[in-house]
N, C-alpha and C positions, 0 to 999 in steps of 0.2 A: 840705824840708817842715817847717813849724812845728808843734810839738806843744804841747798845753796840758794841764796837770793841774788838774782842777777838783773842788771839793767844795762842793755847794750845801747850802742849809738842810735841816733834817731833814724838812720837809714835802714835799720834792721829791726827784727821783731823784738819787742820789749815786753817784760812782765815783771811784776813785783811779787808774783806768787812764789811760794817756797816750793822748789822742785827737788825731788830726790836725785841722786846720782843717776839712777836708772831712767828717770823721766827726762833728765837733762840730756843724756846720751840719745834717747829716743827722739827727742825734739830736734837735736842737732843733726841727727841722721836723716830725718824726714825733711828738715829744712834744706839740707844740701841737695837731696833728691828733687825737691820741689823747684829749687833754683836752677839746677843743672839739666833736669829732664822735663818736668811738667811745664814750667813757664815757657820755654822755647817752643813747645808744641801747641800751646793753648790757642793761639790765634788761628792756626790752620784747622784744628779740630772744630773750633767755633764756626769757621767759615763753611766747612764741609757738612756740619750738622750730622756727623756720624759718630757712632760709639767708638771711643778711643781704646781699642783692644790692646794697643801697645802699652798704654798707661796702666790698664788693669792687670796685664801680665807682670809688669814691673812691680806693681804694688803687691801682688801675690808673691813674687820672688823675695820681697823684703819681709814676708811673714806678717804683713799688716792685716790680712784678712782673718787672722786667727786670734786677734785680741779679744780677751774675755771669753774665750772658748777653751774648754778643757783639753788638756794634752792627750787624753785618751781618744779624742776625735781629731787629732792633728793640730789642735789649737796651741796658742802660746800663753794662755792665761792672761793676766793683766787686769787693769782697772778702768773704771769710767774716766778717770783723769787722763789716762794714757790715750784712750779713744778720742777725747776732746783735743788733746795736744796734736795728735795725728790729723784729725779733721781740720783743725785750724791751718796747719802747715800745708796740707794738700790744697786747701782752698786758696791759700795765698798764691800758689802757682797756677792752679786751674780749678775754678769753682765748680765747673761741670763734672770734673773727675771726682771732686769731693762728694758731690751728691750721689754719684754712682757708688762710691765707697760706703757712704752712710746708709743708703737704702739696702745695699747688699748685706752689710754687716749688722747694723743695728735693728733693721726691720725684718729681715729674712733669717739670716744665720742665727742671730741671738734669739729670735722667736722660737725656732726649732730646738736650739740647744738648751733653752730655758724651760720650755713647756712640753717638748716632744717626749715620747717614750724612748726606751733604749733602741728599739728597732728603727724608729725614725731617725734618731740621732746617728746611728751607725750607717744608715743608708744614705743620708743626705748631707750631713755636716762635713765630713772629710772632703767631698768634692767642692763644697762651698769655700772651705778654708784654703784649699789648694788653688782655687780659681778655675778649676776645671769646668765648673758651672757657675753661671751668674744668677744672683738671687733678686727677686722682686717681691713686692708686697701690694696686694690688690684689695683696697678698701673703698676708695671713692667711686661713686656712681653718678650718672647724670642728674639724679635727684637726691643724692645723699653725699654731701661733702663734710662740712663741719658737723652736721647732724648724723654721726656715724650710726646711730641706733635705727635710722630710717632706711637702711639698705634693703633692697628688694631681691637681690640675687638669691636663688633658692638652692639648697642641697638636700635632696630627698632620698632617703635610703631605699635601695631596690636591688635585691638579689646579690648582696655582698658588695654593693657599690654605693657611692653617693652620686646622684645625677644632678649636675649643676646646670642651671639656666639663668641667664641674666647678662648684664653688661657692666663692666668696670671701665672707668675712663681716667685719663691723666695718670696712668700707671708708669712710673719711672722704671727703666731697665726692662720693661716687659717685652719689647721687640727682640731682645737678645737673651732673655732669661731662660734658664734651664730648670729653675725651681721658682714657683710663685706661691707664697703663703697668701691664701685667699679667704676673705671673710664672706660668709653666706649664712642664710637663715634656714632652719628646718621647719619653721612655723612663723609666718609673718605676724600672726595674731599675738605672739608672745613678745613682740618688740625686741628690745635689747637682750632679753633672757633667752631668745631663740637663736642667737647668733653663735656660729661655730667657726673655728679656724681650721682650714683644710690645706694640705700640701698638694699642689697641682704640678705635675711634671710639664716641662716645656713642650713636649711632643704629644701631650694628651689629645686623644681624638675628641672632636667636638669643641675644640678651643681654637679661636681665630684671633690673631692680634693684628690690628690695623695701626700702623705707625702714624703718629700725629706729628706734623711739622709746622714750622712757622712761628716757633717760640721767640719771644723777645730776647731772652737770655738763657744761660745755662744750656746752650744749644747742642753741645756734644753729648749731653745726657739724653738718651733716647726715651721717648714717652709713647705709650700706645693706648688704644682702646681695646680691651680684652672682652671678647664676646664668647659666652658659653652657650652652646646649643646642644642640649642633651649630652653634655660632657661627662663621661663616666670615669670616676676616680675610685680606686679601691677604698673600701670602707675603713681600712686600717690607716688611711692617710688623715683621718680626723685627729687633730692635735688635742691630746688630753681628753677630758670628758665633755659631753654635750653641755651646752648652756654656759660654758666658761669662756667662750671666745671673745665676748665683748670685754670682760674684765681683763683678760690677757692682753687684748689689743690696747686698751687704755694704759696699761702699765708699760707696754713696749713703746707706745707713743710718748709717754711722759719721759722715758729715758732717752728716746731719740731726739727729743727737743733740745737736750743738752748738746748733742752733736750738731744739730742745725744751728744752734746758737754759736757753736765753735766755728762752723762754716762761715757764718755771717762775720764773725770776728776776723777770720782770715781775709775776707774781702775788704774789710775796713783797714786791716793792717797793710795790705797791698796798696790800697788807695793812699794811705799815709806815706808809705815808702816812695811811691811814685811822685807824690806832691813835694816831698823833701828834695828828691833828686832833681826834679824839674826846676824848683825854686832856686836851687844852688847854681844851676847851669844856664838859666834863661836870663838874659840881660834886658833891661827896659829902663828908660829914663836915667841913663847914666850909671847903672849898677845892677847887680843881680836882684831878682825878685825877692830873694831871701832877706834883703835889707829893708823891704817895705813892710811897715807895721801891719797893714791890712792883711798881707800874706802871712805874716808871723802869727797873727790872731787866728786865722783860719787853721793853720797847722797846729797851733796849740789846742784848739778846740777838738780837732780830730784825734790828736794824741790822747787828750784827757778822756774823751768818751770811749775810745778804744780800750784804754787801760781799765776804765770802770767796767766795761763789758767783760773784759777778761776776768776780772775779779768775780763777777757774777757767775760766769761759766765755771770757773774752777771751784767756786764755793758750792754750787749745786752738785757738781761732780763729786766733790769730797763728801758731801752729805750722803749721796747715794752709796758711795764706797763704804761709808761707815755704818750703813744699814739704818740710817735715820730718814725721817720724812724729808722729801726733797721736791715734791710736786710743785708747790708754790714757787720755790726758788728756781726750778727749771723753767717755769713759765715766765718768771721775771727775766731770766737770762735770755730766753728766746725773744721776748718782746724788746728788751733794750738793745741786744746785740743786732737784731735785724734792723731796728730803727737807726742804730749807729752805722751799720753797713751802708744804708741808703744815704744817710747824711754825709758820710765820709766820701762816698763815690761822687755825690753831687758836688761837694766842695773840691775834690780833686779835679773834676771836670772844669769847674770854674777857674781854678788856678792855672790849668793848662790852656784855657781860652779856646780859640779856634782849633788849635792843634789837637786838643782832646776830643773834639767832636767827630773826628774821622778815625776809622780803623786803618791800620792795625794798632793805633795807639792803645795801650792796655787800659787806660782809664775809660775809654769808650765802652769796652767790654765789661769792666767792673760796674759801670753804671747800669748796664742792662742786666747783668747777673744779680746785682743787689736787690732789684725790685721784687723778685719772687720770694725772697726770704721773709718778707712781711705777709706772705700769702700761704705757702705750704706749711705742713706740719702744724696746722692751727694758725689762723690769721691773727693779726695783732689784736683784733677785736675779741676773738675767742680767748687769747691769753689774758686780756684784761678781765674778761668775765670769770675765768678760772681763778685768777689772783683774788679778785674781789669776793667771789663766793667762798673761797677758802678762809679768807680773813674774817668774813662776816658770819660764818656758820657758828652755831652754838657749840 
């Protein structure tokens, strides 16, 4: 396999990672799609705060919903590195769409394709890969966020069904989802050992989704409160065996952190590109901003941090693809990339001055979008805890 090292102009995405010909083709294809399709739509979708069905259909048509899914289920195969490349490029054009993509693919589709039985895979995965159905992942509850083992939603066996009762909140994609991988416990006294993963259909009786609005950023990614009130789900929708749900969830979340890190990277890259473009074209004090050393220093810092974040993202993805331990590196990538996204968006806003404070200037949206990357998929504090625990354990 031929590998290429490429570094493009400062106004475009840069990387010093070694990309294969296949990865480079994928990256360029999604970059063009992001520039020509996603970016022009982003401001309107953000303003309306509605699920971007047009973006989702276009992503499905590109075959991107089938990455790392077996061909026998309609997937395209592929690698974690490829998912990271796609997640970054989509986020560069529209961060909200990238979150929709990541939740659908890495938290829902991959969960079923990795841990489901053949019947579950054949029933659910093809529709998720084609985009016929939108996927969601229901873990967080009003009293259980970072402490996933504390979930209270129950799934009690009864007459060939699992009866779900409880409330999930801040569930991305849920108002539009046709498939929700849901974490529930069959015995609260067992703690994390009692947690199961269950597939819940979007039209299941006894399930109500209340759409949550008013988000600071990532506004086109719909979020809901999912209420289960004696929701009956077929018992064969239990994924794998009882008591493995928590372990499966932690593994899926570890992998998904790489994608969220890539999303953060995309926001940082977009902030860098906007800063370079504005500095070149905005005149002040007798010349372009790009001639001012203070501005040059800001741009240099964004570029350096963004490239460092990219190396962490691709390194953790490469470790996972090689079957090596990657959990610590995934947390490092998520921690550093999300911090970089926030710093880059903040700096881009500063470079733009008053113009950057108003919509529809993209940097105003980047700043709002970047903030949540330090919160979801494990806060920065949780990532530091994971990194330290892994380094200090015997």
